[in-house]
C-alpha positions as CSV (number, residue, x, y, z in Angstrom):
1,M,106.8,119.4,107.9
2,S,104.0,121.8,107.1
3,S,104.8,121.9,103.4
4,R,105.4,118.1,103.3
5,R,102.0,117.4,104.8
6,G,100.3,120.0,102.5
7,I,99.3,122.5,105.2
8,S,99.1,126.1,103.9
9,F,99.0,129.2,106.1
10,G,97.0,132.3,105.1
11,D,97.8,136.0,105.9
12,G,95.4,136.0,108.9
13,Y,97.3,133.1,110.5
14,S,100.7,134.6,110.0
15,K,99.6,137.8,111.8
16,K,98.8,135.8,114.9
17,V,101.5,133.2,114.9
18,I,105.2,133.4,115.4
19,L,107.1,130.5,113.8
20,V,110.3,129.6,115.7
21,C,112.7,126.9,114.7
22,G,113.9,124.9,117.6
23,D,114.3,121.3,118.9
24,V,111.7,120.0,121.4
25,A,114.2,117.4,122.7
26,K,116.7,120.0,123.8
27,P,116.6,122.2,127.0
28,L,114.7,125.5,126.4
29,L,113.3,123.8,123.2
30,G,116.6,124.4,121.5
31,I,116.1,128.2,121.3
32,S,117.7,131.1,123.1
33,S,116.6,132.0,126.6
34,S,115.3,135.4,125.5
35,E,113.1,133.7,122.8
36,Y,112.0,131.1,125.3
37,E,111.0,133.7,127.9
38,F,109.2,135.7,125.2
39,L,107.1,132.7,124.3
40,V,106.4,131.8,127.9
41,S,104.8,135.2,128.4
42,R,102.5,134.9,125.4
43,V,101.5,131.2,125.0
44,D,98.2,130.0,126.3
45,V,98.1,126.5,124.8
46,V,101.0,124.1,124.1
47,V,100.2,121.4,121.5
48,N,103.0,118.8,122.0
49,A,102.9,117.0,118.6
50,G,106.7,116.7,118.1
51,A,107.9,113.1,117.8
52,E,109.9,110.7,115.8
53,V,107.4,108.3,114.2
54,N,109.3,105.0,113.6
55,M,107.8,101.6,114.1
56,L,111.1,99.8,113.7
57,K,113.4,101.6,116.2
58,A,113.8,100.5,119.8
59,Y,112.5,102.5,122.8
60,S,116.0,103.6,123.7
61,A,116.5,105.2,120.3
62,L,113.3,107.2,120.5
63,A,113.3,108.2,124.2
64,A,115.2,111.4,123.7
65,V,112.7,113.1,121.4
66,N,109.5,111.3,122.4
67,V,109.9,111.2,126.1
68,G,112.5,114.0,126.6
69,G,110.5,116.3,124.3
70,T,107.4,115.7,126.3
71,V,109.2,116.6,129.5
72,N,110.4,119.9,127.9
73,A,106.9,120.7,126.6
74,L,105.3,120.1,130.0
75,E,107.9,122.3,131.7
76,F,107.2,125.0,129.2
77,A,103.4,124.7,129.8
78,A,103.9,124.8,133.6
79,R,106.0,128.0,133.3
80,A,103.6,129.6,130.9
81,C,100.5,128.5,133.0
82,A,99.3,127.1,129.7
83,K,97.0,124.2,128.8
84,H,98.9,121.2,127.3
85,V,97.7,119.0,124.5
86,F,99.7,115.8,123.9
87,T,99.3,113.7,120.8
88,S,100.1,110.1,121.4
89,T,99.4,106.9,119.4
90,M,97.0,104.0,119.6
91,L,97.3,101.2,122.0
92,P,98.6,97.9,120.7
93,L,96.0,95.2,119.9
94,P,95.3,92.4,122.4
95,G,98.2,90.0,122.2
96,E,100.3,92.4,120.1
97,E,103.7,93.4,121.4
98,A,104.1,97.2,121.8
99,T,106.7,98.8,119.4
100,G,109.5,101.0,120.7
101,Y,107.5,103.9,119.4
102,R,104.4,102.9,121.3
103,K,106.5,102.4,124.5
104,S,108.0,105.9,124.2
105,K,104.5,107.4,123.9
106,E,103.3,105.4,126.8
107,V,105.9,106.8,129.1
108,A,105.1,110.3,127.8
109,E,101.4,109.7,128.6
110,L,102.3,108.8,132.2
111,L,104.4,112.0,132.4
112,C,101.3,114.1,131.3
113,L,99.1,112.5,133.9
114,R,101.7,113.1,136.6
115,A,102.2,116.7,135.5
116,Q,98.4,117.2,135.8
117,T,98.0,115.6,139.2
118,E,101.2,116.9,140.8
119,L,101.9,120.2,139.1
120,G,98.4,121.2,138.0
121,V,99.3,121.4,134.3
122,P,96.0,120.8,132.5
123,S,96.9,118.2,129.9
124,A,94.7,116.6,127.2
125,V,96.2,113.3,126.1
126,L,94.9,112.1,122.7
127,Q,95.8,108.6,121.4
128,L,95.5,109.5,117.7
129,G,94.9,107.1,115.0
130,D,96.6,107.4,111.6
131,I,96.9,110.9,110.2
132,G,96.9,111.0,106.4
133,I,97.7,113.4,103.6
134,S,96.1,116.8,103.4
135,T,93.3,117.3,100.9
136,D,95.0,120.5,99.6
137,E,96.1,120.4,96.0
138,G,99.8,119.5,95.6
139,S,100.1,117.7,98.9
140,F,102.9,115.2,99.4
141,A,102.2,111.8,101.0
142,P,103.9,111.5,104.4
143,D,107.1,109.3,104.4
144,D,106.4,107.6,107.7
145,D,102.7,106.5,107.3
146,Y,102.5,102.7,107.2
147,I,99.5,102.7,104.8
148,V,101.4,105.0,102.4
149,I,104.5,102.8,102.7
150,F,102.2,99.8,101.7
151,L,100.6,101.7,98.9
152,R,104.0,102.7,97.5
153,A,104.7,99.0,97.3
154,C,101.4,98.4,95.5
155,V,102.2,101.1,92.9
156,S,105.7,99.6,92.4
157,L,104.1,96.2,91.8
158,N,101.0,97.4,90.0
159,L,99.2,95.1,92.4
160,F,96.7,95.5,95.2
161,P,95.7,92.7,97.5
162,H,92.0,91.9,98.2
163,T,91.6,91.5,101.9
164,D,89.0,91.6,104.7
165,W,91.0,94.5,106.3
166,A,89.7,97.8,107.4
167,F,91.6,101.0,108.3
168,S,90.9,104.4,109.9
169,V,92.6,107.6,109.0
170,M,91.9,111.3,109.3
171,S,93.3,113.9,107.1
172,V,95.8,116.3,108.5
173,N,93.4,119.1,107.8
174,D,90.7,117.6,110.0
175,C,93.3,116.7,112.7
176,S,94.5,120.3,112.8
177,I,91.0,121.7,113.1
178,M,90.2,119.2,115.8
179,L,93.3,120.1,117.8
180,T,92.5,123.8,117.4
181,K,89.0,123.5,118.6
182,L,90.1,121.4,121.6
183,S,92.8,123.9,122.5
184,L,90.4,126.9,122.3
185,E,87.0,125.5,123.1
186,G,87.8,122.2,124.9
187,K,85.9,121.3,128.1
188,V,87.8,121.4,131.4
189,E,87.3,117.6,131.8
190,S,89.2,117.0,128.6
191,F,92.4,118.2,130.3
192,D,92.5,115.7,133.1
193,G,95.7,113.9,132.0
194,N,93.8,110.7,131.0
195,A,94.4,109.3,127.5
196,R,91.5,109.3,125.0
197,E,91.3,107.5,121.7
198,V,90.7,109.7,118.7
199,K,90.7,108.2,115.2
200,G,89.1,108.3,111.9
201,K,86.0,106.3,110.9
202,L,86.7,102.7,109.9
203,I,86.7,102.1,106.1
204,R,87.2,98.9,104.1
205,F,90.8,98.7,102.9
206,D,89.6,97.9,99.3
207,Q,88.3,101.5,99.2
208,L,91.9,102.6,98.7
209,Y,92.0,100.5,95.5
210,T,88.8,102.1,94.3
211,W,90.3,105.6,94.7
212,I,93.8,105.0,93.5
213,S,93.1,102.6,90.6
214,K,91.2,105.4,88.8
215,D,94.6,107.0,88.0
216,I,97.2,104.3,88.6
217,P,96.8,100.9,87.0
218,L,96.5,98.3,89.7
219,H,95.5,94.6,89.4
220,M,93.6,93.0,92.3
221,C,95.2,89.8,93.6
222,S,95.3,87.7,96.7
223,L,97.3,88.8,99.7
224,G,99.5,85.7,99.4
225,G,100.1,86.5,95.8
226,W,100.9,90.1,96.6
227,T,103.4,89.0,99.3
228,N,105.1,86.6,96.9
229,A,105.5,89.4,94.3
230,A,106.8,91.8,97.0
231,R,109.4,89.3,98.3
232,S,110.6,88.7,94.7
233,G,111.0,92.4,94.1
234,A,112.6,92.9,97.5
235,A,115.1,90.2,96.6
236,D,115.9,92.2,93.4
237,G,116.8,95.2,95.6
238,I,113.7,97.4,95.4
239,D,113.7,99.4,98.6
240,E,110.0,100.3,98.8
241,L,109.2,96.6,98.8
242,K,111.7,95.8,101.5
243,R,110.2,98.5,103.6
244,A,106.7,97.3,103.1
245,L,107.6,93.7,104.0
246,L,109.1,94.8,107.3
247,L,105.8,96.3,108.3
248,L,103.5,93.7,106.7
249,E,103.1,91.3,109.6
250,S,102.1,93.8,112.2
251,M,100.0,95.7,109.7
252,E,98.1,92.6,108.8
253,V,97.3,91.9,112.4
254,E,96.1,95.4,113.0
255,L,94.0,95.8,109.8
256,A,92.5,92.3,110.1
257,A,91.3,93.2,113.6
258,E,89.9,96.5,112.4
259,G,88.1,94.6,109.6
260,M,86.5,92.4,112.3
261,R,85.5,95.5,114.2
262,L,83.9,97.0,111.1
263,E,82.1,93.8,110.3
264,S,80.7,93.7,113.9
265,G,79.5,97.3,113.7
266,E,81.7,98.4,116.6
267,K,82.3,102.1,116.7
268,S,85.9,103.2,116.1
269,G,86.3,106.0,118.7
270,E,84.8,108.9,120.5
271,I,85.4,111.3,117.6
272,N,84.8,109.9,114.1
273,L,86.5,111.9,111.4
274,C,86.0,110.3,108.0
275,V,88.1,110.8,104.8
276,D,86.3,110.9,101.5
277,E,86.9,110.7,97.8
278,R,88.6,114.1,97.7
279,W,91.2,112.8,100.2
280,G,91.6,109.6,98.1
281,Q,92.2,111.7,95.0
282,S,94.9,113.8,96.9
283,L,96.6,110.5,98.0
284,S,96.4,109.2,94.4
285,N,97.9,112.4,93.0
286,A,100.8,112.2,95.5
287,L,101.6,108.6,94.7
288,Q,101.5,109.3,91.0
289,L,104.0,112.1,91.4
290,E,106.3,110.0,93.5
291,S,106.1,107.2,90.9
292,L,107.1,109.6,88.1
293,L,110.0,110.9,90.0
294,I,111.2,107.4,90.9
295,N,111.0,106.3,87.3
296,R,112.8,109.4,86.1
297,D,115.7,108.9,88.5
298,S,116.1,105.1,88.0
299,T,116.6,104.7,84.3
300,T,119.6,102.3,84.9
301,K,117.6,100.2,87.3
302,R,114.6,100.0,84.9
303,S,116.7,98.9,82.0
304,A,117.1,95.5,83.6
305,R,113.4,95.1,84.2
306,T,110.5,94.1,82.1
307,V,106.7,93.4,82.3
308,A,105.6,89.8,82.5
309,Y,102.4,88.0,83.2
310,A,102.8,85.9,86.4
311,A,100.8,83.6,88.6
312,L,101.4,85.2,92.0
313,S,100.3,82.1,93.9
314,Q,99.2,78.6,93.2
315,G,96.2,78.4,90.9
316,E,95.7,82.1,90.5
317,N,95.0,84.0,87.3
318,L,98.0,85.7,85.7
319,V,98.5,89.4,86.2
320,P,101.1,91.8,84.7
321,I,104.0,92.6,87.0
322,N,107.4,94.2,86.7
323,I,110.2,91.7,87.0
324,S,114.0,91.9,87.0
325,L,115.9,90.3,84.2
326,Q,119.0,88.3,84.9
327,D,122.3,89.9,84.2
328,M,123.9,89.5,80.8
329,T,127.0,87.3,80.5
330,S,129.3,86.5,77.6
331,T,127.0,83.6,76.7
332,S,123.6,85.3,77.3
333,I,121.0,86.4,74.9
334,E,118.1,88.9,75.3
335,I,115.0,88.5,73.2
336,K,112.1,90.8,72.6
337,V,109.2,88.3,72.7
338,T,106.7,88.6,69.8
339,H,104.9,85.2,70.2
340,C,104.8,82.6,72.9
341,G,102.9,79.3,72.8
342,L,100.8,78.1,75.7
343,C,101.7,74.6,76.7
344,G,100.1,72.1,79.2
345,S,103.2,72.3,81.2
346,D,102.6,76.0,81.8
347,D,99.2,75.1,83.3
348,H,100.8,72.4,85.5
349,L,103.3,74.9,86.8
350,I,100.6,77.5,87.5
351,S,98.4,74.9,89.2
352,G,101.2,73.7,91.4
353,D,101.3,70.2,89.9
354,Y,105.1,70.4,89.5
355,G,105.8,71.2,93.1
356,D,109.0,73.1,93.8
357,Y,109.6,73.7,90.1
358,A,107.2,76.6,90.4
359,V,108.6,79.6,92.2
360,W,106.1,82.4,92.9
361,P,105.6,84.7,91.2
362,Q,105.7,82.1,88.5
363,V,106.3,83.5,85.0
364,C,105.7,80.7,82.5
365,G,106.1,80.5,78.7
366,H,108.7,78.2,77.0
367,E,107.6,78.3,73.4
368,I,109.2,81.6,72.7
369,V,109.6,83.4,69.4
370,G,111.1,86.9,69.2
371,I,113.7,89.2,68.0
372,V,117.2,89.2,69.4
373,T,117.9,92.5,71.1
374,Q,121.4,91.9,72.6
375,V,123.9,89.0,72.9
376,G,127.0,88.3,74.9
377,N,130.4,88.6,73.3
378,A,130.8,84.8,73.0
379,V,127.6,84.3,71.0
380,T,128.2,84.0,67.3
381,H,125.3,82.2,65.8
382,L,122.7,84.9,66.4
383,K,122.9,88.7,66.3
384,P,120.5,91.6,67.2
385,G,117.7,91.9,64.8
386,Q,117.5,88.2,64.0
387,R,114.4,86.1,64.7
388,C,114.9,83.2,67.1
389,G,113.1,80.7,69.3
390,V,113.6,79.1,72.7
391,G,111.9,76.0,74.0
392,W,111.6,74.1,77.3
393,Q,115.3,73.8,77.9
394,C,117.6,76.8,78.2
395,S,120.9,75.4,79.4
396,S,123.0,72.2,80.0
397,C,126.6,71.5,81.1
398,H,127.8,70.7,77.5
399,D,130.4,68.4,79.0
400,C,128.7,65.2,80.2
401,E,128.2,61.9,78.3
402,W,124.7,62.9,77.2
403,C,125.5,66.4,76.1
404,L,128.4,65.1,74.1
405,R,126.0,62.6,72.4
406,G,123.6,65.5,71.5
407,N,121.1,64.4,74.2
408,E,121.2,67.6,76.2
409,Q,117.7,66.9,77.5
410,L,119.2,64.1,79.6
411,C,121.9,66.2,81.2
412,G,122.0,66.2,84.9
413,E,122.4,70.0,84.9
414,V,119.4,70.8,82.7
415,V,118.0,74.3,83.2
416,C,114.4,74.8,82.2
417,T,113.3,78.1,80.7
418,C,110.5,78.8,83.1
419,C,111.1,76.6,86.2
420,E,112.9,77.0,89.5
421,G,112.8,80.8,89.4
422,N,113.7,81.3,85.8
423,R,111.3,83.8,84.1
424,G,109.7,82.6,80.9
425,G,108.3,84.1,77.8
426,F,104.9,85.4,79.0
427,A,106.8,88.7,79.0
428,N,108.0,91.6,76.9
429,L,111.6,90.6,77.2
430,V,113.3,87.4,78.2
431,R,117.0,86.6,78.9
432,I,118.7,83.2,79.0
433,K,122.3,82.6,80.0
434,D,123.1,79.9,77.4
435,A,122.4,81.3,73.9
436,S,123.1,77.9,72.3
437,F,119.5,77.0,73.3
438,A,118.2,79.9,71.2
439,F,117.6,78.7,67.6
440,N,117.4,80.6,64.3
441,I,113.9,80.3,62.8
442,P,113.8,79.6,59.1
443,K,112.4,82.6,57.2
444,N,109.4,80.7,55.6
445,L,108.0,79.6,59.0
446,D,105.3,81.8,60.5
447,S,106.1,83.0,64.1
448,A,102.8,82.0,65.6
449,E,102.8,78.6,63.9
450,V,106.4,77.8,64.8
451,A,106.1,78.8,68.5
452,P,104.3,75.5,69.6
453,L,106.9,73.5,67.7
454,L,109.6,74.6,70.2
455,C,108.3,72.4,73.0
456,G,105.2,70.5,71.9
457,G,106.5,69.9,68.4
458,Q,109.9,68.8,69.6
459,T,108.3,66.5,72.1
460,V,106.6,64.4,69.4
461,W,109.2,64.9,66.7
462,T,112.0,63.2,68.7
463,P,110.3,59.8,69.3
464,L,108.9,59.8,65.7
465,K,112.3,60.4,64.3
466,E,114.1,57.9,66.5
467,Q,111.5,55.1,66.7
468,T,109.7,55.0,63.4
469,K,110.7,54.8,59.7
470,P,108.9,55.5,56.4
471,G,106.1,53.0,55.7
472,D,105.4,52.3,59.4
473,R,101.8,52.2,60.6
474,V,101.7,54.8,63.3
475,G,98.9,55.5,65.8
476,I,98.5,58.8,67.5
477,L,96.6,58.5,70.8
478,G,95.3,61.9,72.0
479,L,94.4,64.5,69.4
480,G,95.0,67.7,71.3
481,G,97.9,70.2,70.8
482,L,100.6,67.5,70.7
483,G,98.6,65.0,68.8
484,H,97.8,67.2,65.8
485,M,101.4,68.1,65.4
486,A,102.4,64.4,65.7
487,I,99.9,63.5,62.8
488,K,101.5,66.2,60.6
489,F,105.0,65.0,61.3
490,A,104.2,61.2,60.9
491,K,102.4,61.9,57.6
492,A,105.4,64.0,56.3
493,M,107.8,61.2,57.4
494,G,106.0,58.8,55.1
495,C,104.1,56.8,57.7
496,E,100.5,55.6,57.5
497,V,98.8,57.4,60.3
498,T,95.8,56.3,62.5
499,A,94.3,58.8,64.8
500,I,92.9,57.3,68.0
501,S,90.4,59.2,70.1
502,S,87.5,58.9,72.5
503,S,85.3,61.3,70.5
504,E,84.1,61.6,66.9
505,S,84.4,65.4,67.2
506,K,88.1,65.5,66.1
507,K,87.8,63.1,63.1
508,R,87.5,65.8,60.4
509,K,90.5,67.8,61.6
510,S,92.6,64.7,62.1
511,I,92.0,63.6,58.5
512,E,92.9,67.1,57.3
513,H,96.1,67.0,59.3
514,G,97.1,63.8,57.5
515,A,95.5,60.8,59.3
516,R,94.4,58.0,57.0
517,H,92.3,56.1,59.6
518,Y,90.3,57.2,62.6
519,V,89.6,54.8,65.5
520,L,87.1,55.5,68.3
521,H,88.6,53.6,71.2
522,T,85.4,53.6,73.1
523,D,84.0,51.4,70.3
524,R,85.0,47.8,71.2
525,D,84.2,46.4,67.7
526,A,86.3,49.1,66.0
527,M,89.2,48.4,68.4
528,A,88.9,44.6,67.8
529,R,89.0,45.2,64.0
530,R,92.3,47.2,64.4
531,K,94.0,44.5,66.6
532,G,97.6,44.0,65.6
533,S,97.5,46.8,63.0
534,L,100.1,49.3,64.3
535,D,103.9,49.4,64.5
536,F,104.1,52.3,66.8
537,I,101.7,54.2,69.1
538,L,102.5,57.6,70.3
539,V,100.6,58.5,73.5
540,T,100.2,62.3,73.8
541,I,97.4,62.5,76.3
542,A,98.2,64.2,79.6
543,T,95.9,63.4,82.5
544,N,96.0,62.8,86.2
545,Q,93.3,60.2,85.9
546,R,94.1,56.5,85.7
547,V,93.7,55.2,82.1
548,D,93.4,51.5,81.1
549,F,96.2,51.4,78.5
550,E,96.0,47.6,78.2
551,K,93.5,47.8,75.4
552,F,95.9,49.9,73.3
553,F,98.7,47.3,73.6
554,H,96.5,45.0,71.6
555,L,96.7,47.4,68.6
556,L,100.4,46.7,68.3
557,R,101.9,44.3,65.8
558,P,104.8,42.0,67.0
559,R,107.8,44.1,67.9
560,G,105.6,47.1,68.1
561,T,106.3,50.0,70.4
562,I,104.0,52.2,72.5
563,C,105.7,55.5,73.5
564,F,104.5,57.9,76.2
565,V,105.2,61.6,75.9
566,G,102.1,62.8,77.8
567,M,102.2,63.1,81.6
568,C,100.2,60.1,82.9
569,P,99.7,58.3,86.2
570,P,101.6,55.0,86.6
571,I,100.5,52.3,84.1
572,T,100.2,48.5,84.4
573,A,101.1,46.1,81.6
574,D,100.6,42.4,81.0
575,V,104.3,41.6,80.6
576,F,103.6,37.8,80.2
577,S,101.4,38.4,77.1
578,M,103.7,41.1,75.7
579,G,106.5,38.6,75.9
580,F,104.9,36.6,73.1
581,T,104.8,39.7,70.8
582,M,108.0,41.2,71.9
583,C,106.4,44.6,72.2
584,N,108.1,47.6,73.8
585,I,107.0,50.4,76.2
586,T,109.1,53.5,75.9
587,T,109.1,57.2,76.8
588,S,110.5,60.3,75.3
589,N,111.5,63.8,76.6
590,T,111.6,66.8,74.3
591,G,115.0,66.5,72.5
592,G,118.5,67.8,72.2
593,R,119.7,70.8,70.3
594,K,120.4,68.8,67.1
595,D,116.8,67.5,67.3
596,M,115.5,71.0,67.4
597,I,117.6,72.2,64.5
598,E,116.6,69.1,62.4
599,M,112.9,69.6,63.3
600,L,112.9,73.3,62.3
601,D,114.7,72.4,59.0
602,F,112.2,69.6,58.3
603,C,109.3,71.9,59.0
604,S,110.7,74.5,56.7
605,R,111.2,72.0,53.9
606,N,107.7,70.5,54.3
607,G,105.7,73.6,55.2
608,I,104.7,72.3,58.6
609,G,103.4,74.5,61.4
610,A,101.1,74.1,64.3
611,S,97.4,74.8,64.0
612,V,97.0,77.8,66.3
613,K,94.6,80.2,67.8
614,K,96.2,83.6,68.5
615,R,95.3,85.9,71.3
616,P,96.9,89.0,72.7
617,L,99.1,88.3,75.7
618,S,96.8,90.4,77.8
619,K,94.1,87.8,77.3
620,I,96.2,85.0,78.5
621,N,93.7,83.9,81.2
622,D,91.1,83.4,78.6
623,A,93.5,81.2,76.6
624,I,94.3,79.1,79.8
625,A,90.6,78.7,80.5
626,E,89.9,77.4,77.0
627,M,93.0,75.1,77.0
628,R,91.7,73.6,80.3
629,R,88.4,72.7,78.7
630,G,90.2,70.7,76.1
631,E,87.7,71.3,73.5
632,S,89.9,71.6,70.5
633,S,93.1,70.3,68.9
634,I,94.7,73.6,68.3
635,R,97.6,75.2,70.2
636,H,97.1,78.6,71.8
637,V,99.7,81.3,71.0
638,L,100.0,84.6,72.8
639,V,100.9,87.6,70.8
640,N,102.8,90.3,72.7
641,D,100.7,93.4,73.2
642,I,102.7,94.9,76.1
């Protein structure tokens, strides 16, 4: 115990102290009767600190050592006519149920009071707060301290929650000095058998982050986000996270109450011992050493893990975390991500707009380009070292009517790349179980420019391919990331393209992408002049605001079609008037595997790629913020810098 806690003994100490190995829970302290009598004749003070500290065990499992050990220590003190110092633990908070550990200590406290009043054994009972690591160099963090257990989980996750908590702790050095002074110099009234609270000075919990993050990279997050990440890791079998979660509820109650006490200015005890930066550095060093040893001994476990940027809770910024990769199967593929597009659907998932499709921690990214690192033995169209891409969909049943028609996007068993717990491409590595949804990328296509094609591009390619023909007059409504790719596709397909927008700011870029005409739909006269001019309108805008689409229906020629691929609220249409022109309202949803292959081949032959702005993956939150402002028609692509 002494070496584990970091206590060192000098020569002067060893000359005065006899170290005896026994068991406080056994009669005669587990030593021989001769040794016992020898000690009885020489001991002046008995410090009864022996106990099993365990917040999870029941009272019955702890009584032998924590109660029985106290009985034996009191008996020894009575026979030696010695003073007795008993180290107990803090009282539970109001409304908090006492743990088995606290109950065992409570019974022991009553025994001390009874021994003092009935047998005259002078007993000082100290309800000690948390005792932390020694400040001596090379100290180990105690296994049983709940704050250390929590911090081990933080190190495992590389996350630290911002809270209003406070905590108190005293170093084992200060505690030892305090007990020594009490034993040798304590006032008589201190040995009256009554319990007294002794704890460290209250400190804000975030101070631990300040100390530890100097040496260990930790990202600040919300407590809810931290809890989501811990639960996910615990489900993956990480023991330190399981252990922390078992303590989290009671820990949160206690530390939140301490935070309120600190805020109110209430003093934390009769004796205020305060840890400092030196203590924090000792704790940080111990946690670093533990982390290195864990990583060294768990190579197999780490091989199935990767770093990913995740939203830990709804609407939060993304932070890097360690995640587990799904097991490889005969049909699986693993990809080292080099580039990943940022799509509006990613933002909807992060913001919680897609409900249960988001599972926290949510790892988005479904416009993935990377290098194959391994494949299952049933995969023949790709091999390690090849470049490939993965889009919104990563699996289907391959057996239903729609799969057999090549419309896998309509399959009832669609699996999405980054929904419902699947981890997407904002990561160093990604695995999908159905490698048939990983596609070879033609050599002449740039990785950054092809990434947005894998979802956004396919979303506009499919309806243009299926619902237009060369020579058609095509309008593109919404000139953001989807819209600019639609203009490029429609132009290359031989259509006459009209860009439709609410702003003049995107006119120049739209013409450069291939639009022949530009219509400002807020200009009534301009809209009137274009009445009945279009065979097809592709609506790419995504909004949760109601839009009056009626005015766009008037732009259609007879038998014209307006197709929605952007996510919009419900629309209304004048069906009576549309009946005279026989116009159509349709929708479209990404595309099947054959559509993806055809699109990539078309782009290769026509030199088409998305207009992109590249950023390192580590700057993903900046890219999301810019995308939300909607100020440009480019697509954001994250370049892996993990």
